[in-house]
C-alpha positions in Angstrom: -9.1 64.9 -6.1 -10.9 61.7 -7.0 -13.5 60.5 -4.6 -13.8 56.7 -4.4 -16.3 56.6 -1.5 -19.4 57.2 -3.7 -20.1 54.0 -5.6 -23.8 53.1 -5.5 -26.5 54.6 -7.6 -30.1 53.5 -7.5 -31.7 53.9 -10.9 -35.5 54.3 -10.9 -37.4 54.3 -14.2 -41.0 55.4 -14.7 -42.2 52.6 -17.0 -45.8 53.7 -17.1 -47.6 53.7 -20.5 -47.9 57.5 -20.3 -44.3 57.8 -21.4 -44.3 58.5 -25.1 -42.5 56.2 -27.6 -39.8 58.8 -28.3 -39.1 59.2 -24.5 -39.0 55.4 -24.1 -36.3 55.2 -26.7 -34.4 58.1 -25.0 -34.5 56.3 -21.6 -33.1 53.0 -23.0 -30.3 54.6 -25.1 -29.3 57.0 -22.3 -29.1 54.3 -19.7 -27.0 52.0 -22.0 -24.6 54.9 -22.8 -24.4 55.7 -19.1 -23.6 52.1 -18.1 -21.0 51.7 -20.8 -19.2 54.9 -19.8 -19.4 54.6 -16.0 -16.4 54.7 -13.7 -15.0 51.4 -12.6 -15.7 52.0 -8.9 -19.4 52.9 -9.4 -22.1 50.3 -9.1 -25.8 50.5 -10.1 -29.1 48.9 -9.1 -31.7 49.2 -11.9 -35.4 49.1 -11.1 -38.8 50.6 -12.0 -40.2 52.7 -9.2 -43.0 51.2 -7.2 -43.4 49.4 -3.9 -41.4 46.4 -4.9 -38.1 48.4 -4.4 -38.5 49.2 -0.7 -37.3 45.8 0.5 -33.7 46.3 -0.7 -31.5 46.6 -3.7 -28.7 44.6 -5.3 -25.9 46.6 -6.9 -23.6 45.4 -9.6 -20.8 46.7 -11.8 -21.4 44.2 -14.5 -22.2 46.3 -17.6 -23.6 43.3 -19.6 -26.1 42.4 -16.8 -27.2 46.0 -16.6 -27.7 46.4 -20.3 -29.7 43.1 -20.4 -32.0 44.6 -17.8 -32.6 47.6 -20.0 -33.4 45.4 -23.0 -36.1 43.7 -20.9 -37.7 47.0 -19.8 -41.3 47.2 -20.8 -43.8 50.1 -20.5 -47.3 49.3 -19.4 -50.2 50.9 -17.4 -49.3 51.2 -13.7 -50.6 52.9 -10.6 -47.4 54.0 -8.7 -46.1 57.2 -7.3 -42.6 58.6 -7.1 -43.2 60.4 -3.8 -44.1 57.1 -2.0 -41.2 55.3 -3.6 -38.5 57.9 -2.7 -39.8 58.4 0.8 -39.7 54.7 1.7 -36.3 54.2 0.2 -34.8 57.2 2.0 -36.4 56.2 5.3 -34.9 52.7 5.0 -31.5 54.0 4.1 -31.4 56.4 7.0 -32.5 53.6 9.5 -29.7 51.4 8.1 -27.2 54.2 8.3 -26.2 53.9 4.6 -24.0 56.6 3.2 -22.7 57.8 -0.1 -25.7 56.7 -2.2 -27.6 58.6 -4.8 -30.7 58.2 -6.9 -31.2 58.7 -10.6 -34.9 59.0 -11.7 -36.3 58.9 -15.3 -40.0 60.1 -15.2 -42.5 62.2 -17.1 -44.2 63.2 -13.8 -47.6 61.8 -14.8 -48.4 59.3 -12.1 -51.0 58.1 -9.6 -51.8 59.9 -6.4 -49.5 59.3 -3.3 -51.0 56.8 -0.8 -48.5 56.8 2.0 -46.4 60.0 2.0 -47.1 63.6 1.3 -44.6 65.7 -0.7 -43.8 67.9 2.3 -42.7 64.7 4.1 -40.5 63.8 1.2 -38.9 67.3 1.0 -38.1 67.1 4.8 -36.5 63.6 4.4 -34.4 64.7 1.4 -33.3 68.0 3.0 -32.1 66.2 6.1 -30.2 63.5 4.3 -27.2 63.1 2.0 -29.0 61.2 -0.7 -29.0 63.5 -3.8 -31.7 62.8 -6.4 -30.9 63.5 -10.1 -34.2 63.7 -12.0 -34.4 63.3 -15.8 -37.7 64.8 -16.8 -39.0 63.3 -20.0 -40.6 66.3 -21.6 -44.0 65.8 -23.2 -46.8 68.1 -24.4 -49.1 67.4 -21.4 -46.6 67.5 -18.5 -45.3 71.0 -18.2 -47.0 71.6 -14.9 -45.1 68.7 -13.2 -41.7 70.3 -13.8 -42.0 72.4 -10.6 -42.5 69.4 -8.2 -39.7 67.4 -9.9 -37.4 70.4 -9.7 -38.2 70.8 -6.0 -37.3 67.1 -5.4 -34.0 67.5 -7.1 -32.9 70.8 -5.6 -34.1 69.9 -2.1 -31.9 66.8 -2.0 -28.9 68.5 -3.5 -29.3 66.8 -6.8 -30.3 68.3 -10.2 -33.1 68.4 -12.8 -32.3 67.5 -16.4 -34.8 67.8 -19.3 -34.9 65.9 -22.6 -36.1 68.9 -24.5 -32.8 69.7 -26.2 -32.4 72.6 -28.6 -31.0 71.7 -32.0 -30.1 68.2 -33.0 -31.3 65.4 -30.7 -28.8 62.9 -32.3 -26.6 62.8 -29.2 -29.2 63.1 -26.4 -27.9 60.0 -24.7 -24.3 61.4 -24.6 -25.4 64.9 -23.5 -27.6 63.6 -20.7 -24.9 61.2 -19.5 -22.2 63.8 -19.4 -24.4 66.2 -17.4 -25.5 63.5 -14.9 -21.9 62.3 -14.2 -20.7 65.9 -13.9 -23.4 66.7 -11.3 -22.6 63.5 -9.4 -18.9 64.3 -9.3 -19.5 67.9 -8.2 -21.7 66.7 -5.3 -19.2 64.0 -4.3 -16.3 66.5 -4.2 -18.3 69.0 -2.0 -20.2 66.6 0.3 -18.6 63.2 0.5 -14.9 64.2 1.0 -15.4 63.9 4.7 -16.1 60.2 4.4 -12.8 59.6 2.6 -11.0 61.6 5.3 -12.7 59.6 8.0 -11.6 56.4 6.3 -8.1 57.7 6.0 -8.1 58.6 9.7 -9.4 55.1 10.6 -6.7 53.5 8.5 -4.0 55.6 10.2 -5.4 54.8 13.7 -5.4 51.1 12.8 -1.7 51.2 11.7 -0.7 53.1 14.8 -2.5 50.5 17.0 -0.7 47.7 15.2 2.7 49.4 15.8 1.9 49.9 19.5 0.9 46.3 19.9 4.2 45.3 18.3 6.3 47.6 20.6 4.5 46.2 23.6 5.2 42.6 22.6 8.9 43.5 22.1 9.2 45.1 25.6 7.5 42.1 27.2 9.9 39.7 25.6 12.9 41.8 26.6 11.7 42.1 30.2 11.2 38.4 30.4 14.7 37.7 29.1 16.2 40.0 31.8 14.2 38.3 34.5 15.4 34.8 33.3 19.1 36.0 33.3 18.8 37.5 36.8 17.4 34.3 38.1 20.3 32.4 36.6 22.8 34.6 38.5 24.3 36.2 35.4 25.8 39.7 35.5 23.6 42.0 33.4 26.1 44.8 33.6 28.5 42.9 31.3 28.1 43.3 27.6 26.0 40.6 26.0 27.3 39.3 22.8 24.9 37.3 20.6 26.6 34.7 18.4 24.7 33.2 15.5 25.6 29.9 13.8 25.6 30.9 10.1 26.3 27.4 8.9 23.3 26.4 6.7 21.4 23.3 7.7 21.2 20.3 5.4 17.8 21.3 3.9 19.3 24.7 2.9 22.5 23.2 1.4 23.3 22.5 -2.2 23.5 18.8 -1.4 19.8 18.8 -0.6 18.9 20.4 -3.9 21.0 17.9 -5.9 19.5 14.9 -4.0 16.0 16.2 -4.7 16.8 16.6 -8.4 18.3 13.1 -8.6 15.2 11.5 -7.0 12.8 13.3 -9.3 14.8 12.3 -12.4 14.9 8.7 -11.2 11.2 8.7 -10.7 10.5 9.9 -14.2 12.9 7.3 -15.7 11.2 4.5 -13.8 7.8 5.7 -14.8 8.7 5.9 -18.5 10.5 2.6 -18.7 7.7 0.9 -16.8 5.1 2.2 -19.2 7.0 0.9 -22.2 7.4 -2.5 -20.6 3.6 -2.7 -19.8 2.7 -1.7 -23.3 5.0 -4.3 -24.8 3.7 -7.1 -22.6 0.0 -6.2 -23.5 0.8 -6.0 -27.2 2.5 -9.4 -27.1 -0.5 -11.0 -25.3 -2.9 -9.4 -27.8 -1.0 -10.7 -30.9 -0.6 -14.1 -29.3 -4.4 -14.7 -29.2 -5.7 -17.1 -31.7 -8.6 -15.8 -33.8 -12.0 -17.3 -33.0 -13.4 -19.4 -35.8 -16.9 -20.8 -35.1 -18.0 -24.2 -36.3 -21.2 -23.7 -38.1 -22.2 -27.3 -37.6 -22.4 -27.4 -33.9 -22.2 -23.7 -32.9 -25.8 -22.8 -32.2 -27.1 -26.3 -33.1 -29.6 -25.9 -30.2 -29.9 -22.2 -30.4 -32.7 -20.7 -28.3 -34.9 -18.8 -30.8 -37.1 -17.0 -28.2 -35.8 -13.6 -29.2 -36.0 -14.6 -32.9 -39.9 -14.9 -33.0 -41.4 -18.1 -34.3 -39.1 -18.5 -37.3 -37.4 -21.9 -37.0 -34.9 -21.4 -39.7 -31.3 -22.0 -38.6 -29.5 -18.8 -37.8 -25.8 -18.3 -37.2 -24.4 -15.4 -35.1 -20.7 -14.6 -35.4 -18.4 -12.0 -33.8 -15.4 -10.6 -35.8 -13.4 -7.4 -36.1 -16.2 -5.7 -38.1 -18.8 -6.2 -35.4 -21.8 -8.6 -34.9 -23.1 -10.4 -37.9 -26.3 -12.4 -38.0 -26.6 -14.7 -41.1 -29.8 -16.6 -41.7 -31.4 -18.7 -44.5 -34.5 -17.3 -46.3 -34.5 -14.0 -44.4 -34.0 -10.4 -45.3 -30.5 -9.1 -44.5 -30.0 -5.5 -43.3 -26.5 -4.1 -43.3 -25.7 -1.0 -41.3 -22.4 0.7 -42.1 -21.1 3.4 -39.8 -20.6 6.5 -42.0 -17.6 7.6 -39.9 -15.7 4.4 -39.0 -17.0 2.2 -41.8 -17.8 -0.5 -39.2 -20.4 -2.9 -40.5 -23.3 -4.7 -38.8 -25.1 -7.4 -40.8 -28.5 -8.3 -39.4 -30.7 -11.3 -40.4 -34.3 -10.3 -39.7 -35.5 -13.4 -37.9 -38.4 -11.9 -36.0 -37.9 -8.6 -34.3 -34.2 -7.8 -33.8 -33.5 -5.3 -31.0 -30.6 -2.8 -31.3 -28.9 -1.1 -28.3 -26.0 -0.6 -26.0 -26.4 -3.9 -24.1 -28.7 -6.9 -23.6 -30.0 -6.7 -27.2 -29.8 -8.9 -30.3 -27.4 -6.4 -31.8 -25.1 -4.6 -29.3 -23.3 -1.5 -30.4 -20.6 -0.3 -28.0 -18.7 2.9 -27.7 -21.7 5.2 -28.1 -22.9 6.7 -24.8 -25.8 8.5 -26.6 -27.3 5.2 -27.6 -29.9 3.8 -25.2 -29.7 0.4 -23.6 -32.6 -0.8 -25.8 -32.7 1.8 -28.6 -34.8 0.4 -31.5 -35.8 -2.8 -33.3 -35.8 -3.9 -36.9 -38.4 -6.3 -38.3 -39.9 -7.6 -41.5 -43.6 -7.3 -42.3 -45.4 -7.8 -45.6 -42.2 -8.2 -47.4 -41.0 -4.7 -46.2 -38.4 -3.8 -43.6 -39.4 -1.5 -40.7 -37.6 0.2 -37.8 -39.4 1.1 -34.5 -38.0 3.4 -31.8 -38.1 1.8 -28.3 -38.7 5.2 -26.5 -34.9 5.9 -26.6 -33.5 9.0 -24.9 -32.1 10.6 -28.0 -34.6 9.1 -30.5 -34.2 7.3 -33.9 -34.0 9.3 -37.1 -34.5 8.0 -40.7 -33.0 10.3 -43.4 -32.6 13.0 -40.7 -36.2 12.9 -39.5 -37.1 11.6 -36.0 -39.6 8.7 -36.2 -41.5 6.3 -34.0 -42.0 3.7 -36.6 -40.9 4.0 -40.2 -40.4 2.0 -43.4 -36.8 1.3 -44.2 -35.5 1.2 -47.8 -32.2 0.4 -49.4 -29.8 3.4 -49.4 -31.7 5.2 -46.5 -29.7 6.6 -43.6 -30.5 5.8 -40.0 -29.2 7.8 -37.0 -28.9 5.9 -33.7 -27.4 7.7 -30.7 -24.4 9.9 -31.9 -23.8 7.9 -35.1 -25.3 7.7 -38.6 -25.4 4.4 -40.6 -25.9 3.7 -44.3 -28.7 1.1 -44.9 -28.4 -1.8 -47.4 -31.2 -4.3 -47.7 -30.8 -7.6 -49.4 
């Protein structure tokens, strides 16, 4: 018979530095093997024993989370005592009336002195509770005398003591320990916790019986009420009562309603599709009917404000076309940025410091959310072309290296936002 009441195991690991390197490895490999081969209805709480566990535990059946906790386990010098930890946990469980919980302890028995509870008190608590303690004693050369007290803790609680000093090959210590631990847990559950399952079954049967009784009472009340109403109306209750039902289906249940719904859905789809085609056609016609913009270089920018262009008074022409923004100037260096993905080109005349960004700049590049509003600026100094980052969110890179200010040469690559541009300097 499988017992599903037992499902929570508190794992306490002695992570003191007294545990040898070999035993540290045994603890980690055994716990990982145990978690990977646990039953689906069993949950675990992993912790090192000490006073931090007495406030409560959180149990989980997520194997990956449990294994991650094992990987983070570290062994260092501590001053904690198993007697104090077990006593406080059992006292709290008994006060909260927890049932069907067990404790799995990994320890070498070498620990500090108890400060709050004597061993006799722990033995009394475990003997008068149903919280079995399964102790894995990590055998070492200097801890043979601790075996007696650890065995007493296990046997008094109804649990069991296991030792890591296996005879023969130790290659499968993790598997052997896990099989013995689960076997002992199942044996205890079958002999001690069967009553909890029977109690739950009795409670379920009582609830079902109560539900059936409530249903019968409601039926009797309705029937009595119907008789009273008929007597009040002067009807003869001794005559046979024949109930006639109108089996004619209503409109919403008829075939006609289904056909009408199908017709309405089909009509809606047709209207949506036709309307979409019409709108696309109208917009395409409007777009193709636009006349292309051709600037007049004689009067377009005749009185151009050159504040953002520095003190250079040379005439500069700015044009917009399908390739992007082009700034053409006389006697200035021309920097051409070509998008490596879309081949879109930006020609920039360096008249002073030319800002580049998503909006409100001398050169506006749209369609790139990774580009800052004011991303960088290009300028000429001493006959050389430079680029300076304007504290942009994602930075400016030249030839793959993030920069604050950098010399820009012909054939370099510059990364702005999510795009990379090939640089050509004239």
